[in-house]
Structure formats: C-alpha cells, structure tokens
N, CA, C and O atoms as a MOPAC input file, in Angstrom:
PM7 MOZYME 1SCF
protein

 N    115.28900 1    93.85800 1    78.40300 1
 C    114.43500 1    95.02500 1    78.53900 1
 C    114.92600 1    95.84100 1    79.73200 1
 O    115.17600 1    95.27900 1    80.79900 1
 N    115.06600 1    97.14700 1    79.56900 1
 C    115.52300 1    97.98900 1    80.68400 1
 C    114.53300 1    97.95100 1    81.85100 1
 O    113.32700 1    97.79400 1    81.66200 1
 N    115.07000 1    98.09700 1    83.04400 1
 C    114.25100 1    98.02800 1    84.26300 1
 C    113.10000 1    99.03900 1    84.23700 1
 O    111.99600 1    98.72600 1    84.68200 1
 N    113.34400 1   100.23300 1    83.72800 1
 C    112.28900 1   101.25200 1    83.71200 1
 C    111.12300 1   100.83700 1    82.81900 1
 O    109.97300 1   101.16700 1    83.11000 1
 N    111.41100 1   100.11700 1    81.73200 1
 C    110.33000 1    99.65000 1    80.85600 1
 C    109.51900 1    98.56000 1    81.54600 1
 O    108.29700 1    98.50300 1    81.41300 1
 N    110.20500 1    97.70500 1    82.27700 1
 C    109.51700 1    96.65100 1    83.02100 1
 C    108.58800 1    97.28500 1    84.05400 1
 O    107.43300 1    96.88200 1    84.18600 1
 N    109.09700 1    98.28100 1    84.78700 1
 C    108.29000 1    98.95200 1    85.80800 1
 C    107.11600 1    99.70000 1    85.18200 1
 O    106.02700 1    99.73700 1    85.75500 1
 N    107.33100 1   100.29600 1    84.01200 1
 C    106.25100 1   100.99500 1    83.31700 1
 C    105.17600 1   100.00500 1    82.87300 1
 O    103.98300 1   100.28000 1    83.00400 1
 N    105.60300 1    98.84600 1    82.34300 1
 C    104.64200 1    97.80600 1    81.96800 1
 C    103.86500 1    97.32200 1    83.18500 1
 O    102.65200 1    97.13000 1    83.10900 1
 N    104.55000 1    97.12500 1    84.29700 1
 C    103.89800 1    96.69000 1    85.53400 1
 C    102.84400 1    97.71700 1    85.95100 1
 O    101.71000 1    97.36300 1    86.27600 1
 N    103.23500 1    98.98500 1    85.93600 1
 C    102.32200 1   100.04900 1    86.36000 1
 C    101.09600 1   100.14100 1    85.44400 1
 O     99.97400 1   100.29000 1    85.92900 1
 N    101.29900 1   100.05600 1    84.14400 1
 C    100.20600 1   100.28600 1    83.19200 1
 C     99.42200 1    99.03800 1    82.81200 1
 O     98.23700 1    99.13100 1    82.49200 1
 N    100.05800 1    97.87900 1    82.84000 1
 C     99.42500 1    96.66900 1    82.30900 1
 C     99.04400 1    95.62600 1    83.36400 1
 O     98.17800 1    94.78800 1    83.11200 1
 N     99.67500 1    95.66300 1    84.53600 1
 C     99.44100 1    94.62200 1    85.54400 1
 C     98.78500 1    95.20300 1    86.80500 1
 O     97.78100 1    94.67400 1    87.28400 1
 N     99.34600 1    96.27400 1    87.33300 1
 C     98.87200 1    96.83400 1    88.60600 1
 C     97.39000 1    97.21200 1    88.61700 1
 O     96.74900 1    97.05700 1    89.65600 1
 N     96.81300 1    97.70100 1    87.51400 1
 C     95.38600 1    98.05800 1    87.56600 1
 C     94.42000 1    96.86800 1    87.63500 1
 O     93.22200 1    97.06000 1    87.84500 1
 N     94.92100 1    95.66300 1    87.46400 1
 C     94.05000 1    94.47800 1    87.47300 1
 C     93.44800 1    94.27800 1    88.86400 1
 O     94.16800 1    94.17700 1    89.85700 1
 N     92.12900 1    94.22500 1    88.91600 1
 C     91.43400 1    94.09800 1    90.19800 1
 C     91.39700 1    92.65100 1    90.67000 1
 O     91.48400 1    91.70700 1    89.88400 1
 N     91.26500 1    92.51900 1    91.97300 1
 C     91.11800 1    91.19300 1    92.55200 1
 C     89.78600 1    90.60700 1    92.11000 1
 O     88.91800 1    91.32500 1    91.61400 1
 N     89.63100 1    89.31900 1    92.28900 1
 C     88.39000 1    88.68200 1    91.87500 1
 C     88.04700 1    87.55400 1    92.82400 1
 O     88.89600 1    87.04300 1    93.55400 1
 N     86.78200 1    87.18100 1    92.79200 1
 C     86.33200 1    86.03500 1    93.57100 1
 C     85.14500 1    85.42500 1    92.84300 1
 O     84.64100 1    85.96800 1    91.86000 1
 N     84.72800 1    84.30400 1    93.34600 1
 C     83.56200 1    83.62300 1    92.79600 1
 C     82.39100 1    83.84900 1    93.73400 1
 O     82.57200 1    84.05700 1    94.93300 1
 N     81.20300 1    83.80800 1    93.18400 1
 C     79.99800 1    84.07200 1    93.96900 1
 C     79.91000 1    83.18300 1    95.20400 1
 O     79.53700 1    83.66000 1    96.27600 1
 N     80.24400 1    81.89800 1    95.07500 1
 C     80.13200 1    81.00700 1    96.24100 1
 C     81.07600 1    81.45400 1    97.36700 1
 O     80.76000 1    81.26500 1    98.54200 1
 N     82.23000 1    82.04600 1    97.02200 1
 C     83.14900 1    82.55900 1    98.04100 1
 C     82.56400 1    83.80900 1    98.70200 1
 O     82.64900 1    83.98100 1    99.91800 1
 N     81.97800 1    84.66400 1    97.88900 1
 C     81.37200 1    85.88900 1    98.40100 1
 C     80.21900 1    85.57400 1    99.35300 1
 O     80.07300 1    86.21400 1   100.39500 1
 N     79.40800 1    84.59100 1    98.99300 1
 C     78.28600 1    84.20000 1    99.85400 1
 C     78.77600 1    83.66000 1   101.19400 1
 O     78.17300 1    83.93600 1   102.23000 1
 N     79.86700 1    82.89200 1   101.18100 1
 C     80.42800 1    82.36700 1   102.42800 1
 C     80.91700 1    83.51800 1   103.31200 1
 O     80.71200 1    83.50300 1   104.52600 1
 N     81.56200 1    84.51100 1   102.70000 1
 C     82.03800 1    85.66400 1   103.45800 1
 C     80.85800 1    86.43500 1   104.06100 1
 O     80.91400 1    86.87000 1   105.21100 1
 N     79.80800 1    86.59600 1   103.28500 1
 C     78.60900 1    87.27900 1   103.78700 1
 C     77.98100 1    86.53300 1   104.95900 1
 O     77.61500 1    87.13400 1   105.96900 1
 N     77.86300 1    85.21200 1   104.81000 1
 C     77.25800 1    84.38500 1   105.86100 1
 C     78.02600 1    84.47600 1   107.17000 1
 O     77.43900 1    84.34900 1   108.24500 1
 N     79.33200 1    84.69500 1   107.08700 1
 C     80.16200 1    84.76000 1   108.28500 1
 C     80.46300 1    86.18700 1   108.72300 1
 O     81.31400 1    86.41000 1   109.58500 1
 N     79.76800 1    87.15300 1   108.13000 1
 C     79.93700 1    88.54900 1   108.52700 1
 C     81.31900 1    89.09700 1   108.25300 1
 O     81.79900 1    89.95900 1   108.99000 1
 N     81.97000 1    88.61200 1   107.20500 1
 C     83.35000 1    89.01100 1   106.93200 1
 C     83.48100 1    90.08300 1   105.84900 1
 O     84.59500 1    90.44800 1   105.47400 1
 N     82.36800 1    90.58300 1   105.35000 1
 C     82.43900 1    91.65900 1   104.36300 1
 C     81.99200 1    92.93400 1   105.05700 1
 O     80.82200 1    93.09500 1   105.40400 1
 N     82.92700 1    93.81800 1   105.24700 1
 C     82.64500 1    95.09500 1   105.89400 1
 C     83.12100 1    96.20500 1   104.96200 1
 O     84.32500 1    96.41400 1   104.81700 1
 N     82.21500 1    96.90200 1   104.34400 1
 C     82.59000 1    98.04000 1   103.50600 1
 C     83.15500 1    97.67100 1   102.15400 1
 O     83.79300 1    98.50300 1   101.50900 1
 N     82.94000 1    96.44300 1   101.70200 1
 C     83.40000 1    96.06800 1   100.37800 1
 C     82.62600 1    96.79300 1    99.30200 1
 O     81.53700 1    97.31200 1    99.55000 1
 N     83.18500 1    96.83000 1    98.11400 1
 C     82.54700 1    97.52300 1    97.00900 1
 C     82.68700 1    96.67600 1    95.75700 1
 O     83.77900 1    96.21200 1    95.42900 1
 N     81.58600 1    96.47700 1    95.06700 1
 C     81.62200 1    95.64500 1    93.86700 1
 C     82.40400 1    96.28900 1    92.72900 1
 O     82.67100 1    95.62600 1    91.72700 1
 N     82.77700 1    97.55500 1    92.85400 1
 C     83.60400 1    98.19400 1    91.82600 1
 C     85.08700 1    97.88600 1    92.01600 1
 O     85.87900 1    98.08700 1    91.09600 1
 N     85.47200 1    97.40100 1    93.19400 1
 C     86.88000 1    97.11900 1    93.48400 1
 C     87.26300 1    95.67500 1    93.21900 1
 O     88.44700 1    95.33700 1    93.20300 1
 N     86.28000 1    94.83000 1    93.01300 1
 C     86.55800 1    93.40800 1    92.80800 1
 C     85.60500 1    92.85600 1    91.75400 1
 O     84.46500 1    93.30200 1    91.62300 1
 N     86.09100 1    91.90200 1    91.02900 1
 C     85.28600 1    91.23400 1    90.01400 1
 C     84.70600 1    89.98400 1    90.65700 1
 O     85.43800 1    89.17900 1    91.23300 1
 N     83.40000 1    89.82300 1    90.55800 1
 C     82.75000 1    88.63800 1    91.12200 1
 C     82.19500 1    87.81900 1    89.95900 1
 O     81.28400 1    88.25000 1    89.25200 1
 N     82.76500 1    86.63400 1    89.78100 1
 C     82.28900 1    85.72300 1    88.74300 1
 C     81.14800 1    84.88500 1    89.31700 1
 O     81.29700 1    84.24200 1    90.35600 1
 N     80.02200 1    84.90100 1    88.63500 1
 C     78.85200 1    84.15600 1    89.08200 1
 C     79.01100 1    82.72100 1    88.59000 1
 O     78.86400 1    82.43300 1    87.40200 1
 N     79.31400 1    81.83500 1    89.52600 1
 C     79.63400 1    80.44500 1    89.18800 1
 C     78.51000 1    79.47500 1    89.53200 1
 O     78.68200 1    78.25800 1    89.46400 1
 N     77.35200 1    80.03400 1    89.90300 1
 C     76.19700 1    79.19700 1    90.23100 1
 C     74.94500 1    80.05000 1    90.09600 1
 O     75.03100 1    81.27800 1    90.08500 1
 N     73.79700 1    79.42000 1    89.99500 1
 C     72.56700 1    80.21600 1    89.88700 1
 C     72.40600 1    81.13300 1    91.09700 1
 O     72.71000 1    80.74700 1    92.22600 1
 N     71.93100 1    82.33800 1    90.85000 1
 C     71.77400 1    83.33200 1    91.90600 1
 C     70.28600 1    83.45400 1    92.26000 1
 O     69.48300 1    83.94000 1    91.46300 1
 N     69.94000 1    83.00400 1    93.46800 1
 C     68.53900 1    83.05100 1    93.89900 1
 C     68.14100 1    84.48700 1    94.21800 1
 O     68.99100 1    85.34700 1    94.44900 1
 N     66.85100 1    84.72400 1    94.22500 1
 C     66.32700 1    86.06100 1    94.54000 1
 C     66.70800 1    86.47800 1    95.96000 1
 O     67.02900 1    87.64200 1    96.19900 1
 N     66.67200 1    85.52200 1    96.91000 1
 C     67.02500 1    85.86700 1    98.30100 1
 C     68.51300 1    86.24500 1    98.41200 1
 O     68.87000 1    87.16300 1    99.15000 1
 N     69.36300 1    85.53800 1    97.68300 1
 C     70.78800 1    85.88400 1    97.70300 1
 C     71.03500 1    87.22600 1    97.01900 1
 O     71.89300 1    87.99900 1    97.44400 1
 N     70.28300 1    87.49500 1    95.96700 1
 C     70.38800 1    88.78000 1    95.28300 1
 C     70.03100 1    89.90300 1    96.24900 1
 O     70.69500 1    90.93900 1    96.26500 1
 N     68.99000 1    89.70900 1    97.05500 1
 C     68.58100 1    90.71600 1    98.03700 1
 C     69.66100 1    90.91300 1    99.10500 1
 O     69.94900 1    92.04300 1    99.49900 1
 N     70.25600 1    89.81300 1    99.56900 1
 C     71.34700 1    89.91600 1   100.56500 1
 C     72.53000 1    90.69300 1   100.00600 1
 O     73.13200 1    91.50600 1   100.70800 1
 N     72.86100 1    90.44600 1    98.74800 1
 C     73.97300 1    91.16200 1    98.11200 1
 C     73.66400 1    92.64900 1    97.98400 1
 O     74.52900 1    93.48800 1    98.23300 1
 N     72.44000 1    92.97700 1    97.59800 1
 C     72.03700 1    94.39000 1    97.48400 1
 C     72.18400 1    95.09000 1    98.83400 1
 O     72.69800 1    96.20500 1    98.92100 1
 N     71.72600 1    94.41600 1    99.87300 1
 C     71.80500 1    94.99400 1   101.21600 1
 C     73.26000 1    95.13000 1   101.67300 1
 O     73.64400 1    96.16100 1   102.22600 1
 N     74.06000 1    94.10400 1   101.44400 1
 C     75.46000 1    94.11300 1   101.88300 1
 C     76.26600 1    95.21900 1   101.20500 1
 O     77.15900 1    95.80500 1   101.81800 1
 N     75.95200 1    95.50400 1    99.94400 1
 C     76.73300 1    96.48700 1    99.20100 1
 C     76.01100 1    97.81700 1    99.00600 1
 O     76.49400 1    98.69400 1    98.29000 1
 N     74.84000 1    97.96200 1    99.65500 1
 C     74.11900 1    99.21900 1    99.58900 1
 C     73.70000 1    99.60200 1    98.18000 1
 O     73.79200 1   100.76600 1    97.78900 1
 N     73.24400 1    98.62400 1    97.42800 1
 C     72.83700 1    98.87100 1    96.04100 1
 C     71.34300 1    98.65700 1    95.90300 1
 O     70.76300 1    97.78900 1    96.55600 1
 N     70.72500 1    99.45800 1    95.04500 1
 C     69.30200 1    99.27600 1    94.76200 1
 C     69.09700 1    98.15100 1    93.75600 1
 O     68.07300 1    97.46900 1    93.76800 1
 N     70.08400 1    97.96900 1    92.88800 1
 C     69.95400 1    96.99000 1    91.81600 1
 C     71.28100 1    96.26700 1    91.61800 1
 O     72.34000 1    96.89400 1    91.60100 1
 N     71.22000 1    94.96700 1    91.47100 1
 C     72.39400 1    94.15400 1    91.14500 1
 C     71.97900 1    93.22500 1    90.01700 1
 O     70.89200 1    92.64700 1    90.03000 1
 N     72.85700 1    93.09500 1    89.05200 1
 C     72.53300 1    92.22000 1    87.92900 1
 C     73.74500 1    91.35400 1    87.58200 1
 O     74.85100 1    91.56800 1    88.07800 1
 N     73.50500 1    90.38600 1    86.73000 1
 C     74.57800 1    89.52100 1    86.23000 1
 C     74.70000 1    89.77200 1    84.73500 1
 O     73.73000 1    89.63600 1    83.98900 1
 N     75.89400 1    90.13700 1    84.30900 1
 C     76.10300 1    90.42700 1    82.89500 1
 C     76.16700 1    89.13100 1    82.08300 1
 O     76.33700 1    88.05400 1    82.65500 1
 N     76.03500 1    89.22400 1    80.77200 1
 C     76.10200 1    88.02400 1    79.92400 1
 C     77.41800 1    87.25600 1    80.06000 1
 O     77.45700 1    86.04500 1    79.84100 1
 N     78.50900 1    87.96800 1    80.42500 1
 C     79.78800 1    87.27000 1    80.59600 1
 C     79.93700 1    86.66100 1    81.98800 1
 O     81.01100 1    86.16700 1    82.33200 1
 N     78.85600 1    86.69100 1    82.80500 1
 C     78.87000 1    86.02000 1    84.09700 1
 C     79.48400 1    86.81500 1    85.22400 1
 O     79.87300 1    86.25000 1    86.24600 1
 N     79.57500 1    88.12200 1    85.05000 1
 C     80.15900 1    88.97000 1    86.09200 1
 C     79.04100 1    89.71200 1    86.81500 1
 O     78.13000 1    90.25900 1    86.19400 1
 N     79.13300 1    89.71700 1    88.13100 1
 C     78.12000 1    90.36300 1    88.96200 1
 C     78.16200 1    91.87100 1    88.78800 1
 O     79.23600 1    92.46400 1    88.68200 1
 N     76.99300 1    92.48300 1    88.75800 1
 C     76.78700 1    93.92400 1    88.72400 1
 C     77.24500 1    94.58000 1    87.43300 1
 O     77.60200 1    95.75800 1    87.41900 1
 N     77.23300 1    93.82400 1    86.36300 1
 C     77.49500 1    94.37700 1    85.03400 1
 C     78.80800 1    95.16800 1    84.96800 1
 O     78.90600 1    96.15700 1    84.24100 1
 N     79.77100 1    94.74500 1    85.69900 1
 C     81.07300 1    95.40300 1    85.73900 1
 C     81.81400 1    95.12300 1    84.44100 1
 O     81.82200 1    93.98700 1    83.96700 1
 N     82.43000 1    96.13200 1    83.86400 1
 C     83.22500 1    95.87800 1    82.66300 1
 C     84.67700 1    95.64400 1    83.07300 1
 O     85.20100 1    96.29500 1    83.97700 1
 N     85.29800 1    94.71600 1    82.39700 1
 C     86.68800 1    94.36800 1    82.69900 1
 C     87.63700 1    95.41800 1    82.12200 1
 O     87.38300 1    95.98200 1    81.05800 1
 N     88.73000 1    95.67100 1    82.83600 1
 C     89.78400 1    96.54100 1    82.30300 1
 C     90.51500 1    95.83700 1    81.16100 1
 O     90.95500 1    96.47800 1    80.20600 1
 N     90.64000 1    94.52500 1    81.26700 1
 C     91.32600 1    93.68800 1    80.27400 1
 C     90.53100 1    92.39700 1    80.14000 1
 O     89.88500 1    91.96300 1    81.09400 1
 N     90.57200 1    91.78800 1    78.97500 1
 C     89.83400 1    90.53200 1    78.79200 1
 C     90.38400 1    89.43100 1    79.69200 1
 O     89.65900 1    88.50300 1    80.05300 1
 N     91.66200 1    89.53100 1    80.05400 1
 C     92.29500 1    88.54500 1    80.92900 1
 C     92.66400 1    89.16400 1    82.29000 1
 O     93.72600 1    88.88400 1    82.84500 1
 N     91.78000 1    89.99400 1    82.80200 1
 C     92.07500 1    90.71900 1    84.04400 1
 C     92.36000 1    89.78800 1    85.22100 1
 O     93.23900 1    90.07800 1    86.03400 1
 N     91.63800 1    88.68400 1    85.32500 1
 C     91.87700 1    87.75800 1    86.43600 1
 C     93.29500 1    87.18700 1    86.36000 1
 O     93.97000 1    87.07400 1    87.38300 1
 N     93.74700 1    86.83200 1    85.17300 1
 C     95.10500 1    86.29200 1    85.01400 1
 C     96.14500 1    87.35900 1    85.35500 1
 O     97.16200 1    87.06000 1    85.98000 1
 N     95.89400 1    88.58200 1    84.95000 1
 C     96.83200 1    89.67100 1    85.27700 1
 C     96.89100 1    89.89000 1    86.78000 1
 O     97.95900 1    90.16400 1    87.32900 1
 N     95.74300 1    89.76900 1    87.45000 1
 C     95.77000 1    89.93500 1    88.90600 1
 C     96.54800 1    88.79500 1    89.57000 1
 O     97.26100 1    89.02100 1    90.54800 1
 N     96.41700 1    87.58700 1    89.05200 1
 C     97.20400 1    86.45900 1    89.57900 1
 C     98.69400 1    86.75200 1    89.43000 1
 O     99.47600 1    86.47500 1    90.34100 1
 N     99.09400 1    87.31500 1    88.27900 1
 C    100.49200 1    87.69000 1    88.06100 1
 C    100.91400 1    88.75200 1    89.07500 1
 O    102.01200 1    88.68700 1    89.62700 1
 N    100.04500 1    89.72400 1    89.31600 1
 C    100.33100 1    90.76200 1    90.30500 1
 C    100.53500 1    90.14900 1    91.68900 1
 O    101.43000 1    90.56300 1    92.42400 1
 N     99.71800 1    89.17400 1    92.04200 1
 C     99.87600 1    88.46300 1    93.31800 1
 C    101.23300 1    87.76600 1    93.39800 1
 O    101.91200 1    87.84300 1    94.42200 1
 N    101.62400 1    87.09100 1    92.33000 1
 C    102.91600 1    86.38200 1    92.31400 1
 C    104.05200 1    87.38500 1    92.50200 1
 O    104.95700 1    87.15700 1    93.30400 1
 N    104.00600 1    88.49000 1    91.76500 1
 C    105.06000 1    89.51200 1    91.86600 1
 C    105.13100 1    90.05100 1    93.29100 1
 O    106.21700 1    90.17500 1    93.85800 1
 N    103.98700 1    90.36700 1    93.86200 1
 C    103.95200 1    90.90300 1    95.22300 1
 C    104.45500 1    89.91400 1    96.25700 1
 O    105.20700 1    90.28100 1    97.16000 1
 N    104.03900 1    88.65600 1    96.12700 1
 C    104.46800 1    87.64000 1    97.08700 1
 C    105.96600 1    87.35600 1    96.96400 1
 O    106.63700 1    87.13000 1    97.97100 1
 N    106.49300 1    87.36400 1    95.74400 1
 C    107.93300 1    87.13800 1    95.56500 1
 C    108.75200 1    88.34000 1    96.02600 1
 O    109.91800 1    88.18800 1    96.39000 1
 N    108.15900 1    89.52800 1    96.01400 1
 C    108.86400 1    90.71400 1    96.49800 1
 C    109.21000 1    90.58100 1    97.97700 1
 O    110.14300 1    91.22100 1    98.46200 1
 N    108.45600 1    89.74800 1    98.69000 1
 C    108.71500 1    89.54300 1   100.12200 1
 C    110.04400 1    88.84100 1   100.37600 1
 O    110.54100 1    88.84100 1   101.50300 1
 N    110.62200 1    88.24400 1    99.33700 1
 C    111.93700 1    87.60300 1    99.47700 1
 C    112.97800 1    88.66900 1    99.82500 1
 O    113.93100 1    88.39500 1   100.55300 1
 N    112.79500 1    89.87800 1    99.30500 1
 C    113.66200 1    90.98800 1    99.68700 1
 C    114.86800 1    91.20100 1    98.80100 1
 O    115.69900 1    92.05800 1    99.10000 1
 N    114.99100 1    90.45700 1    97.73000 1
 C    116.09300 1    90.65200 1    96.78300 1
 C    115.52900 1    90.61200 1    95.36900 1
 O    114.46400 1    90.04300 1    95.12700 1
 N    116.25300 1    91.22100 1    94.44500 1
 C    115.84700 1    91.13800 1    93.04000 1
 C    116.07900 1    89.71800 1    92.55500 1
 O    117.09400 1    89.09600 1    92.87100 1
 N    115.14700 1    89.22700 1    91.80200 1
 C    115.26600 1    87.86500 1    91.28300 1
 C    115.52400 1    87.94700 1    89.78500 1
 O    114.71000 1    88.47800 1    89.02900 1
 N    116.65700 1    87.42000 1    89.37100 1
 C    116.95900 1    87.34100 1    87.94300 1
 C    116.68400 1    85.91300 1    87.53200 1
 O    117.44600 1    85.00200 1    87.85500 1
 N    115.61000 1    85.72900 1    86.83000 1
 C    115.25100 1    84.38100 1    86.44800 1
 C    113.86700 1    84.35600 1    85.85400 1
 O    113.26000 1    85.39800 1    85.61100 1
 N    113.38100 1    83.17300 1    85.62500 1
 C    112.07300 1    82.97000 1    85.02100 1
 C    111.20400 1    82.21900 1    86.03100 1
 O    111.63200 1    81.21800 1    86.60600 1
 N    110.00300 1    82.70400 1    86.23600 1
 C    109.07500 1    82.06200 1    87.15100 1
 C    107.89900 1    81.53600 1    86.33600 1
 O    107.25300 1    82.28100 1    85.59900 1
 N    107.63900 1    80.26100 1    86.47900 1
 C    106.46500 1    79.65600 1    85.85500 1
 C    105.53900 1    79.24000 1    86.98600 1
 O    105.89000 1    78.40600 1    87.82100 1
 N    104.36100 1    79.82900 1    86.99900 1
 C    103.40800 1    79.54900 1    88.07300 1
 C    102.17400 1    78.88100 1    87.48700 1
 O    101.53100 1    79.42000 1    86.58600 1
 N    101.85500 1    77.71600 1    88.00300 1
 C    100.65800 1    76.99900 1    87.58700 1
 C     99.69100 1    76.99900 1    88.76500 1
 O    100.00800 1    76.48600 1    89.83800 1
 N     98.52800 1    77.56900 1    88.56200 1
 C     97.51300 1    77.73300 1    89.61100 1
 C     98.09800 1    78.41500 1    90.85500 1
 O     98.02500 1    77.86800 1    91.95500 1
 N     98.67400 1    79.60200 1    90.68100 1
 C     99.25500 1    80.28000 1    91.83600 1
 C     98.17800 1    80.79100 1    92.78800 1
 O     97.03700 1    81.03500 1    92.39600 1
 N     98.56700 1    80.94000 1    94.02300 1
 C     97.71100 1    81.50600 1    95.05900 1
 C     98.61200 1    82.01800 1    96.16300 1
 O     99.78100 1    81.64000 1    96.23900 1
 N     98.08300 1    82.86900 1    97.01300 1
 C     98.94600 1    83.46600 1    98.04700 1
 C     99.62400 1    82.41300 1    98.90800 1
 O    100.79000 1    82.57900 1    99.26700 1
 N     98.93400 1    81.34200 1    99.24800 1
 C     99.51800 1    80.33000 1   100.12400 1
 C    100.73500 1    79.66800 1    99.47500 1
 O    101.80500 1    79.60600 1   100.07900 1
 N    100.57100 1    79.17700 1    98.25200 1
 C    101.68400 1    78.50100 1    97.58200 1
 C    102.78300 1    79.50900 1    97.22400 1
 O    103.96800 1    79.17800 1    97.26500 1
 N    102.38800 1    80.74000 1    96.87200 1
 C    103.38600 1    81.77000 1    96.57500 1
 C    104.23500 1    82.06700 1    97.82400 1
 O    105.45700 1    82.19500 1    97.73800 1
 N    103.57400 1    82.17400 1    98.96900 1
 C    104.28700 1    82.46500 1   100.22000 1
 C    105.21800 1    81.31300 1   100.59800 1
 O    106.33600 1    81.54200 1   101.06000 1
 N    104.75500 1    80.07200 1   100.40200 1
 C    105.61700 1    78.91400 1   100.68200 1
 C    106.85700 1    78.93400 1    99.79500 1
 O    107.97000 1    78.69300 1   100.26200 1
 N    106.65500 1    79.22300 1    98.51800 1
 C    107.78200 1    79.29500 1    97.59100 1
 C    108.73200 1    80.42900 1    97.99000 1
 O    109.95000 1    80.25200 1    97.97000 1
 N    108.18500 1    81.57900 1    98.34800 1
 C    109.00700 1    82.71900 1    98.75900 1
 C    109.83900 1    82.39000 1    99.98800 1
 O    111.00900 1    82.76400 1   100.06600 1
 N    109.23500 1    81.68700 1   100.95700 1
 C    109.98000 1    81.29300 1   102.15800 1
 C    111.11800 1    80.35100 1   101.81200 1
 O    112.23000 1    80.50900 1   102.31600 1
 N    110.85100 1    79.36200 1   100.94900 1
 C    111.90200 1    78.42600 1   100.54200 1
 C    113.01900 1    79.15100 1    99.81200 1
 O    114.19900 1    78.91200 1   100.06900 1
 N    112.64100 1    80.03800 1    98.89900 1
 C    113.64000 1    80.78900 1    98.14500 1
 C    114.47200 1    81.67000 1    99.07700 1
 O    115.69100 1    81.75000 1    98.93300 1
 N    113.82800 1    82.31600 1   100.01200 1
 C    114.52100 1    83.16200 1   100.98100 1
 C    115.49900 1    82.33000 1   101.82000 1
 O    116.62000 1    82.76400 1   102.08800 1
 N    115.07100 1    81.14700 1   102.22600 1
 C    115.92400 1    80.24700 1   103.00600 1
 C    117.16400 1    79.84000 1   102.19100 1
 O    118.28000 1    79.85200 1   102.71000 1
 N    116.96800 1    79.49000 1   100.94300 1
 C    118.08700 1    79.09900 1   100.07100 1
 C    119.06400 1    80.26100 1    99.90700 1
 O    120.27700 1    80.06400 1    99.97100 1
 N    118.54000 1    81.47000 1    99.69500 1
 C    119.39600 1    82.65000 1    99.53300 1
 C    120.20800 1    82.89400 1   100.79700 1
 O    121.40100 1    83.18700 1   100.71400 1
 N    119.58400 1    82.77800 1   101.96600 1
 C    120.30300 1    82.97200 1   103.23400 1
 C    121.39300 1    81.92800 1   103.41400 1
 O    122.50000 1    82.24600 1   103.84900 1
 N    121.07900 1    80.67900 1   103.07700 1
 C    122.08100 1    79.61700 1   103.18200 1
 C    123.26400 1    79.88800 1   102.26500 1
 O    124.41400 1    79.72300 1   102.67100 1
 N    122.99500 1    80.29800 1   101.04200 1
 C    124.07600 1    80.57900 1   100.09800 1
 C    124.91600 1    81.75400 1   100.54800 1
 O    126.13500 1    81.74500 1   100.37300 1
 N    124.29400 1    82.75700 1   101.11800 1
 C    125.05100 1    83.91000 1   101.61700 1
 C    125.96000 1    83.48300 1   102.76700 1
 O    127.11900 1    83.89400 1   102.83600 1
 N    125.42800 1    82.65700 1   103.67000 1
 C    126.25300 1    82.16000 1   104.78600 1
 C    127.41800 1    81.33600 1   104.25900 1
 O    128.55100 1    81.48300 1   104.71500 1
 N    127.13100 1    80.47200 1   103.30000 1
 C    128.16200 1    79.60300 1   102.71700 1
 C    129.25100 1    80.45000 1   102.05000 1
 O    130.43900 1    80.17500 1   102.21400 1
 N    128.84900 1    81.47000 1   101.30300 1
 C    129.82200 1    82.32800 1   100.62600 1
 C    130.63300 1    83.13500 1   101.62100 1
 O    131.82200 1    83.35900 1   101.39600 1
 N    130.03100 1    83.57900 1   102.71300 1
 C    130.75800 1    84.33900 1   103.73200 1
 C    131.78200 1    83.41700 1   104.38200 1
 O    132.92700 1    83.82000 1   104.59000 1
 N    131.39500 1    82.19400 1   104.70300 1
 C    132.30800 1    81.23600 1   105.32500 1
 C    133.42300 1    80.85300 1   104.35700 1
 O    134.58800 1    80.76900 1   104.74900 1
 N    133.07300 1    80.62200 1   103.11000 1
 C    134.03600 1    80.19700 1   102.10400 1
 C    135.05800 1    81.29500 1   101.82000 1
 O    136.23000 1    80.99900 1   101.58500 1
 N    134.63100 1    82.55800 1   101.83700 1
 C    135.50800 1    83.66500 1   101.48400 1
 C    136.14800 1    84.33700 1   102.70300 1
 O    136.83100 1    85.35300 1   102.57200 1
 N    135.92000 1    83.76000 1   103.88900 1
 C    136.48200 1    84.34700 1   105.10900 1
 C    138.00500 1    84.10000 1   105.13900 1
 O    138.45400 1    82.97200 1   104.93700 1
 N    138.77700 1    85.13700 1   105.38700 1
 C    140.23800 1    84.93900 1   105.45200 1
 C    140.63600 1    84.13900 1   106.70400 1
 O    140.00200 1    84.23100 1   107.75500 1
 N    141.68700 1    83.36800 1   106.54900 1
 C    142.18600 1    82.59200 1   107.69700 1
 C    143.15400 1    83.44500 1   108.50300 1
 O    143.92000 1    84.22800 1   107.94200 1
 N    143.11500 1    83.28700 1   109.82200 1
 C    144.00900 1    84.04300 1   110.70200 1
 C    145.01300 1    83.12400 1   111.31600 1
 O    145.86000 1    83.56600 1   112.09200 1

C-alpha cells in the first residue's frame, strides 16, 4: 500500500479515536484533584461499576454538567462512539505514537497484546537501542583501514 494511503487511513480511521478510561480510574483522579478542565466529550468513560448518587453529583460538579447519565452500552454521559471499536483504535493510535518516538521508519509487523504507554515506551527504548547498536556496528564494519 502506498505511504499516502496509509497516512490517509491513519488520518480518517485511527486518529479521530478518543482516549478512554474506566469509571473507577476517573473517580481516583477526582479524589486526588487530578482532573482540571477535563471534558466528557473528549474521552469515553466506561462505567465498570455501579454509580452511586453521591458519585454522580461529584461528576456533575467536576465537569460542570447539570445532568449525567449512563447509556445502555455502559458509557458515561450518553456519548456516542465514532466507531464500534473506538477503544481498540485508540490503543492502536497509542502504539503508533509511542513507536514514532524511535525516530526511524519501521518496516515490519507489530503485534501488540494488551498495549499501554508503559510497555510501548519500554519496547520503543529497546528497539531504539538495537538500532543504535546496529548503526555503530555497520559504521565500524564499513570503516576503511588506514
């Protein structure tokens, strides 16, 4: 596939996928004062546990909303998904972004099982280290003798 088609697919099919979190993660962030100016339209929140009335009130206050609800598909604030597999697409976007930190084009196949920024960054560092070693080895190997 030509590079321009890959970039077009990335732009239209992967990049619009929003980040996501689970309600228990959001509650922890709220409890520690770590949500400043967040917006429920920018992230998908999957409700993974019963939502008490007091927590519902805290969420309304934190996000400046008069009403917050849980949709039948378990998403907070009745947000509609851009894609049925939006969370998976966002994970792919994370992998692509984290691997871009290697700084070179990668020709190959990446299989990621339960990817996350931490493991992606570790893999990127290892890959970057291997590439640097190979470049040094090739420079030494191809250096003319004097």
